[in-house]
N, C-alpha and C positions, 0 to 999 in steps of 0.2 A: 592446229597449226604446227607445222614443223619449219616455216619460211615466215621472216617476215617481210612488210611490205617495203617493197622499192624504196620508199619515201624513208622507213624506218632504218632500211638498212644504207641511204645514202648518209643522214643523219650521222650513224653511227663512225661511219669511216672519216666526214666531214670534223666531227670531235677528236677521233686521233690525228687527226691532219693537222689539226690547229692548234692541238693543245701545247700550251707555252711554258718555262719554268719561269715564271711573272719575279719581279724584283722591284715593282714599284707599284704602290698601293694607295685608295683612300681611307680615311681614314673610318667610313660608315660603316657602323656595327654590322653585322652576319644574323640574318634575321634565326631566332635559335631553331625553328623547324628545319629552316635550310639545311644549318649546320647538323641536325639529327638525319637527315636525309644523305649528307655525304657520308657521314662516320657509318650508316647503316651499308654503304654503297660500298665501303672500305671492307668492313665486315663481311661483306657477299663473296670476297675474294677464296677461290683455290687454295687450299693448305695442304702440305704435307701430312699424311695420315692422318687427314683433319684435326691436327693437336692446334690449330689456330694462334700462332706462337704470338699476333701481335698485342702491345698493348699501347694504349694512348692515355698522354698526358695534356690532358688541356690546361694550358697555363693562361690562369685570368688576373695572378698579381703583379701589379706594375713592375715592382720593386723587382720580381722575380726576375720578368720579361729584358730589365737590365741588365741583371747578372748574366743571364744565356746570351747577350747582347754583348756584352763586354767578353763571352769566352770564344765568341763566333771572333770578335775583333783582334785578339791575343792571337789566334789560328790564322787568322788574313795575314797578319805580320810574320809572323815566321814563313808560310805558303810563300809569302811574294819573298824574302829571304832564298829560300829554296829555288827559286825561278832563276835565280841569280840573272841572267840580260835581262828579262821580260819584268823584273820586278815592278819598273816606274810602267809599265802597260797594265799589269794586273791589278798595282791600286787605285787605278783609274778607272776598274771597274766597280760599281755594283752589284754586291754579292750576295745582299741578301734584306729584306723589308722588316725584318724584329721587331723594328720600334713605329712602325707605320700600318702593318694588317691590324685588319679586325679579329683573327683569330691565330692564336699561335697553340700548335699541336705539336708535341715530340710521340715519334713512332719509335716504338721499342720491341725487342725479345725479350721475349718470357724468360724467367727464372727456371732452372730445375731442366733444363732443356733434355741432358742429357737421357731420362726414363722415356724421352719420345725415339724408340728407332724405326719404326714404320717409314721405310723408303728413303731412312739417315744411315743405316747401316755404314753403307759406301760413302754417303754423301750427305756429311754432318749439314755443310753450309744450307741446305734446300729451307732451314728454317728461316733465313735470310731471306732465299728467293719467296717463302712463303709472304713476307713483311711487305718486299719491295711490289707484290701482287696486289697487296691490301693498298702501299699507297697509288698505285697507279687506278686502282678501282676509284679514289677519292679524288685522284687529278683529273679522271675523263669527267668523272660527274659533274665536280666542280666547272668545268669547261662547259659541259651543258647548260648549267646553269647560270651562265655569263658570272661566275665569280673566277680570279687569279688563284691561282697556287706556286709557292717558290718551295722547293726540295732545297736546303742547307745543309750540306756536311762539311763544313768549317766548323770544328768543333773538337776538344778535347774528350772521348768516350767518357772517361771515367772522372773528369771534373762534372760533365753536365750529369751522368749518374746520381753523384755526390747532392748535386744540387736540389735533385728532384727524390731525393731518398729511395732512390729505388733499391731492390734488394739484392744480395750477392750473386751473379749469374744472370744477371739481367743486363739489356746491355741497350743503349740510346742509338738509335738505324737514322734517324733523321730529324731536322725540324722544318717543322711545316709553315709557311705563312699562308696563309686562306684571308682571300678580301677582296672588295670591289677594285678593280681595274677600272683608268678610265678610258683604256683604249687596249688590246692585246697585242704584241710584236708581230708583226708581218712575218717574219721569221724568227728562227732563235737569236736570243738575244746576243749570242757570244760571235755568232754572224754577223750581226749586225754590228758589232762593234770592231770587228775583224780579228778576233782573238782566234779563231776557228773557222774550219768548213768542214761540214756534213760533206760524209764522203756515198755514194751510190750503193742502193742495195746491190749492185751487177758484181761490186766489188767486194764486199761481201757472203757471197752465197758461192758455195763450193759443190762439183757433184763428183760424189762417190769418191773423194779423196781428199784432203787438206788443201788445198792452193791450187786448186781443179776448177777455174769460175766456171760459168754459164758459156761465156764467150767460147772459152777454151775447147769445151768438151763439144760443142756445135761444129766445127771447124774438122 
């Protein structure tokens, strides 16, 4: 069968459309079998040269969670200072759910990546793109299962790598908060909070040359 059913296709697009970057979680634990399914979904992601550069560190130690939370809090304060006039508004935002979520996963890049040149000779950052694809797979699978996930990027990667005893050359990419939620946001949280507004595809889609929008090319 080359094409899925209309219902299956509609479900896929619905999951993509309703995925949210979650920050509010319930303390209910994640079923181990479900977590395994989610991680396998991440592992099914495409990767440049089939190098599978993703590594996942599951954090189960409560003291380690607290340390990771403090790293994020330190960076949150520094980010607020860098935002100048928007500092107060930023500090009011909830940017993570590290202490509340059922599971905490750190997604990272493997070490010794320089050995993999297939597809990376001119674009070495494709290993990072591959990890991002794995994270998106996990995110969509979680949403389909009714599980929330939040991607946290506010941290010092060197400090986090040290906390996790990561080898030289590896790099943490994301702190992933995964857990049950009371409800999913009706729209991206930053839109609901008035921080930013998403732009429509039409403004970001160019025709034949940079900056030439489809609207312009059709006139």
